[in-house]
C-alpha positions, 0 to 999 in steps of 0.5 A: 317691184319696189314697195313701201306698204306697211313700212315706217318711212321718214321723209326729211325736209318739208319743202315741195319735194318732201311734201310730194314724197310724203304724199306719194309714200302715204298713197303707197301704204307707208306709215309716213312721218315728215320731219322738218326743222321749221316749227310750222308748215303752210296751212295748205301743206299741213292740211293735205298731209294731215288728210293723207295720214302723214305724221308731222314732226316739226321744230327739230328731228327726234333721233328715234324717228330716224333710227326707228324707220325702215327707210329715210327719204331726203329732200333736196338740200337736206345735208346727208351728213346730219347726226340723226341721218348718220345714226339711222345709217348706223342702225341699218336704215336705208337712205335715199333721195326724193329723186331715187324714190320717185324713179323707182315708180316711174313707168316712162323714160327719164331724161335727166339734165344736170350741170353747173349752169343752164339746167333750168333753161335746157330742161324747159327747152327740152320739154317744149321741143318734145311736146311740140314733137307730139310726145307725152312729156312731164317737166320737173325736178328742181323746176316745176313739179317734184318728180314724186308728184309725177308718178301717178301720171306716169305711163310707159309712153311718158318722157320725164324731163327732169332737172337734177342737182348734184345734191339730189344725185348724192342720194341715188342708187338705181336712178340712171 
């Protein structure tokens, strides 16, 4: 079973998925630092993260935050070829994406939808059809709730209909 209990985890990127990943990791016992190039976060996000015990590194990335971590979790859209990420990899730090992180804890099955055009429409339609059929469904990923925000409500009977981009798929390992 995948565990981050007691590990130092750096989440890179503080948009919706990064915030959800940081909160999930903190709830699972990790020592989390959320690093973002922006100098500030919306008050609501900052407050939720602070209450959860997530350390914030804003306005740039400190190399030691990356190379000193046990694991890096990249938000969608964070370029994986940044020098601080390359330095972490060279130091032996594992690097995964937010989709991979959440997938490791999901209990239900996943229907992943990707492609060039029509991902959001297809994801939404698939979720609606499955719900109409009486199934327990969550819809998210690039639309709706990040996958990390769905982990706590996941059951073996849940179907997770997830829109994933090619960028998110660059940082997967076990996600299928």
